[in-house]
Each structure stands twice: as C-alpha cells, then as structure tokens.
C-alpha positions in Angstrom: 0.0 0.0 0.0 2.8 2.4 0.9 4.6 1.8 -2.5 1.3 2.3 -4.3 0.7 5.7 -2.5 4.3 6.8 -3.4 3.8 5.8 -7.0 0.5 7.7 -7.1 2.3 10.8 -5.8 4.9 10.4 -8.5 2.2 10.1 -11.1 0.7 13.4 -9.9 4.1 15.2 -9.9 4.8 13.8 -13.4 1.7 15.7 -14.5 2.8 19.0 -13.0 5.9 19.7 -15.1 4.2 21.0 -18.2 1.4 22.6 -16.1 4.0 24.7 -14.2 5.9 25.4 -17.4 2.7 26.8 -19.1 1.5 28.7 -16.0 4.8 30.4 -15.1 4.8 32.1 -18.5 2.0 34.4 -17.4 1.7 34.1 -13.6 4.3 35.3 -11.1 6.3 32.3 -9.9 6.1 33.5 -6.3 2.3 33.8 -6.5 2.1 30.2 -7.9 4.0 28.9 -4.9 2.1 31.0 -2.4 -1.2 29.9 -4.0 -0.5 26.2 -3.9 0.9 26.4 -0.3 -2.1 28.3 1.0 -4.5 25.9 -0.8 -2.8 23.1 1.0 -2.6 24.8 4.4 -6.2 25.9 4.8 -8.0 22.5 4.5 -5.2 20.8 6.4 -5.6 23.3 9.3 -9.4 22.8 9.4 -9.0 19.0 9.4 -6.6 19.1 12.3 -8.7 21.5 14.3 -11.7 19.2 13.9 -9.7 16.0 14.7 -7.2 17.1 17.4 -6.7 20.8 17.8 -4.5 20.3 20.9 -1.9 18.8 18.7 -1.4 22.2 17.1 0.2 23.4 20.4 3.0 20.8 20.0 6.3 22.9 20.1 8.3 20.2 18.2 5.7 20.1 15.5 5.9 23.9 15.0 9.7 23.9 14.8 10.1 20.8 12.7 7.1 21.7 10.5 8.6 25.1 9.9 11.9 23.6 8.8 10.0 21.3 6.3 8.0 24.3 5.1 11.1 26.3 4.4 12.6 23.3 2.4 9.4 22.8 0.6 9.2 26.5 -0.3 12.8 26.4 -1.5 12.0 23.3 -3.6 9.0 24.9 -5.3 10.4 28.3 -5.9 13.7 27.1 -7.3 12.0 24.6 -9.6 9.4 27.2 -10.7 11.9 29.9 -11.4 14.3 27.5 -13.0 11.5 26.5 -15.5 11.5 30.0 -16.8 15.1 29.5 -18.1 15.4 25.8 -19.0 13.5 23.1 -20.6 11.1 20.7 -18.8 13.5 17.9 -19.6 16.4 19.6 -18.0 14.3 20.5 -15.0 13.2 16.9 -14.6 16.7 15.5 -14.8 18.3 18.0 -12.3 15.3 17.6 -9.9 15.7 13.8 -10.2 19.4 14.1 -9.1 17.9 14.4 -5.5 18.2 10.6 -5.6 22.0 11.0 -5.3 21.9 13.6 -2.6 19.7 11.5 -0.2 22.2 8.8 0.7 25.0 11.4 0.8 23.0 13.5 3.3 22.3 10.4 5.3 26.0 9.5 5.4 27.4 12.9 6.2 24.8 14.0 8.8 23.6 10.6 10.2 26.6 8.3 9.6 24.3 5.9 7.7 26.1 3.2 5.8 26.1 3.0 2.0 24.6 -0.3 0.8 25.7 -1.8 -2.5 22.1 -2.4 -3.4 21.4 1.3 -2.8 24.3 2.6 -4.8 23.9 0.2 -7.8 20.2 1.0 -8.1 20.8 4.7 -7.8 23.5 4.6 -10.5 21.2 2.8 -12.9 18.4 5.3 -12.2 20.6 8.4 -12.7 21.8 7.1 -16.1 18.2 6.4 -17.0 17.2 9.9 -15.9 19.9 11.4 -18.1 18.9 9.5 -21.2 15.1 10.1 -20.7 15.1 13.8 -19.9 18.3 15.5 -20.9 18.2 17.1 -24.4 21.6 17.9 -25.9 20.1 20.7 -28.0 19.5 22.9 -24.9 22.8 23.9 -23.4 23.5 23.8 -19.7 22.1 27.2 -18.4 21.3 29.2 -15.4 17.9 27.5 -15.1 19.7 24.2 -14.5 21.8 25.8 -11.8 18.7 27.3 -10.1 17.0 23.9 -10.3 20.0 22.3 -8.6 18.8 24.0 -5.5 15.5 22.1 -6.0 17.4 18.8 -5.9 19.3 19.6 -2.8 16.2 21.1 -1.0 14.1 18.1 -2.0 16.7 15.7 -0.8 16.9 17.4 2.6 13.1 17.4 2.8 13.0 13.7 2.2 15.6 12.9 4.8 14.4 15.3 7.5 10.7 14.4 7.0 11.7 10.8 7.4 13.4 11.6 10.7 10.8 14.0 12.0 7.7 11.9 11.3 9.0 9.1 13.6 9.0 11.2 16.7 6.6 14.1 16.1 2.8 14.2 16.0 2.2 13.6 12.2 -0.9 15.7 11.4 0.4 18.9 13.2 3.8 18.4 11.6 2.3 18.3 8.1 0.0 21.2 8.9 2.8 23.5 10.1 4.8 22.5 7.0 2.1 24.0 4.8 1.4 27.0 7.1 5.1 28.0 7.3 5.4 27.3 3.5 2.6 29.8 3.0 4.4 32.4 5.2 7.8 31.9 3.5 6.4 32.1 0.0 4.3 35.2 0.9 7.4 36.9 2.2 9.1 36.2 -1.1 6.1 37.5 -3.0 6.1 40.7 -1.0 9.8 41.2 -1.4 9.6 41.0 -5.2 6.5 43.1 -5.2 3.0 41.7 -4.9 2.5 41.1 -8.6 0.3 38.1 -9.4 0.9 38.4 -13.2 -1.8 37.7 -15.7 -4.4 35.3 -14.2 -6.9 33.5 -16.3 -9.4 30.7 -15.7 -6.8 28.2 -17.0 -4.0 29.5 -14.7 -6.3 29.5 -11.7 -7.4 26.0 -12.4 -3.7 25.0 -12.7 -2.9 26.6 -9.3 -5.9 24.9 -7.6 -4.7 21.5 -9.0 -1.1 22.2 -7.9 -2.3 23.2 -4.4 -4.9 20.5 -3.6 -3.5 17.6 -5.5 0.2 18.4 -6.2 0.9 19.8 -2.7 -1.8 18.9 -0.1 -2.2 15.3 -1.2 1.3 14.6 -2.4 3.2 16.1 0.6 0.8 14.6 3.1 1.5 11.2 1.7 5.3 11.7 1.2 5.7 12.7 4.9 3.3 10.3 6.4 4.5 7.2 4.5 8.0 7.7 5.8 6.9 6.3 9.1 7.2 2.9 7.3 9.5 3.5 4.3 13.2 4.4 4.1 14.3 7.8 2.7 16.4 6.1 0.0 13.4 4.0 -1.2 11.3 7.2 -1.3 13.9 9.0 -3.4 14.2 6.1 -5.8 10.4 5.9 -6.3 10.2 9.6 -6.8 12.8 9.3 -9.6 9.9 7.8 -11.6 8.5 11.4 -11.8 10.0 12.2 -15.3 8.8 8.8 -16.5 5.2 9.8 -15.8 6.0 13.3 -17.0 7.0 11.8 -20.4 3.9 9.7 -20.5 1.7 12.8 -19.7 3.6 14.7 -22.4 2.7 12.0 -24.9 -0.9 11.9 -23.8 -1.5 15.7 -23.5 0.9 17.1 -26.0 1.5 14.2 -28.4 5.2 14.3 -27.5 6.9 11.2 -28.9 9.9 9.4 -27.2 12.9 8.6 -29.3 15.0 5.5 -28.7 17.4 7.1 -26.2 14.5 8.4 -24.1 12.6 5.1 -24.2 15.8 3.2 -23.1 16.2 5.8 -20.3 12.7 5.2 -19.1 13.3 1.4 -19.0 16.5 1.9 -17.0 14.7 4.0 -14.4 12.0 1.4 -14.0 14.6 -1.4 -13.9 16.6 0.5 -11.2 13.6 1.0 -9.0 12.5 -2.6 -9.3 16.0 -3.9 -8.8 16.3 -2.0 -5.6 13.1 -3.5 -4.3 14.2 -7.0 -5.2 17.7 -6.5 -3.6 16.2 -5.0 -0.4 13.6 -7.8 -0.1 16.4 -10.5 -0.5 18.5 -8.7 2.1 15.6 -8.6 4.6 14.9 -12.3 4.0 18.5 -13.2 4.7 18.4 -11.1 7.9 15.3 -12.9 9.1 16.9 -16.3 8.4 19.9 -15.3 10.4 17.7 -14.2 13.3 15.8 -17.5 13.3 19.0 -19.5 13.2 
C-alpha cells in the first residue's frame, strides 16, 4: 500500500511539469508557490482543528514543520523559477538528481552506511534519468543551476521528514509544513512586489490543481508514509516522476519518445524494481539469520 501511494504521488508530480511550465509564462512564480501552499494549508488546518486541535500546540511540530515548510518553499520556488530559463526535460533531470543527494546526506549527517544495493540501483536510475530527460540541443544554463537548489532542498526534505515523522505528531507536523510554507512564499512574494501576473481561468485551475493535488495530497503522503518506508526508497520511487512526465507529455501534448528516451525510461524502471528486489532479498537473509 505504501509503495502504491508513493507511485501515485509520483504520477501526480509527473503531470505537473508541463502545467507549471505553461503557468509560469503568465503568472508570477512567487504567487504560484504561495497559492499552492495556501490551498494546502487551509484544508489541512481545518482538518486538524476538527480532529485534534490540541496537537497544534506541540512545540516540536511547530519547529520541525517550519523547517520542512522552508525546504518545501525552496524546492517549489527554485523549480518554478528554473523552468523560466530551462526546458522541462532539463528540470526533470536536475530535480531527479535528488536521488543521489539523499544517501550522501544520510551518510554525512547521520553516519548511515552505503549499501551496494542502494548505490547500484541509484547509478542505474541516474543514467536512466539522463537518457530520458536531458536534451543535448539545450545547453546547460542558469535555469539548470537554479534547479540544482531544487534537488538539494528536495533531498533534505525527504531525509528530514523521514526523521521528524517518527518522533513528532504527524498531522500537526504536516499542517505546520504548509502554514510555514505559505508564510515563507508570501514573504518572497512581498519582497519582489505583490505582482500576481496575468491570471486566467486556466491558470487559476492550474494553481488549484497544484495546491490541492500536487501539494496537499502529495506532501501529506510523502511525509506520512516515511513512518514505514526508508528515505532512499522514497527518493528512488520519486525518480519515476520524469517517466510519468514523459507519459503525460505523450498523452496531453503528443510528444513522442525517441530510442534514447525510451531506453532511459526502461533503465529507471529497472533500477527501482532492482532496488526493491535486492532489499527484499536482504531482509529475508536477515530474518533467516535471526531465526537460526
């Protein structure tokens, strides 16, 4: 069930690349991020008030939720701004590089060991990401550099949410993530000047979709599910995002995959499945050793 939910999140995120790319052409990127954060925060806050309002007084949830909110804001803003200067393919590849940063962060800050199964699967996935998403016609540009912030922030978000959710009240943690994200993005919007850009019914619909589905649903699941799933596994499953992005591009925009891209997609799928097989085998061996 946890794997299914993570894959569902990845499917949704795969649908957002071309939506953000289209919307940021006419709407202020800071307003897009503020809008999706606010649309996630309001229903989440009402839900927690009705379910357990006392949990909102949890000091640890406020502090840790604010840290996650800052990282989430940094992820969204850098990705959205980066898409103004680079292609969707480049953005997807650089964002997907978060899969490399997760085990590095775990090793540097938490002394977590590198497992061969992790590294081998990650290597396969990164090669697949490159082949699927990176177009050689578009040169490396400042949009890619800005999007690199996305990868680092997303990796830290995955690692820290995995740590925080195990010892903090989950619903209030997620709620303060969205509330603080709304505050941080509003500050950014005010700093650059409260300019919403050119809003239309299409762009408003896009922001609502990004807020309710792409943010509220996806980041509720991605934080909650890490009670039971490792951060490395989450990062690997999230690397499927450009695969679904390519499928949505084919479905919505009639974008065809060439041989290089199709092979890259297969490599990503193979890397994720291989990781699951290797981890399952390792867990079985550990159980046998315990029984003996």
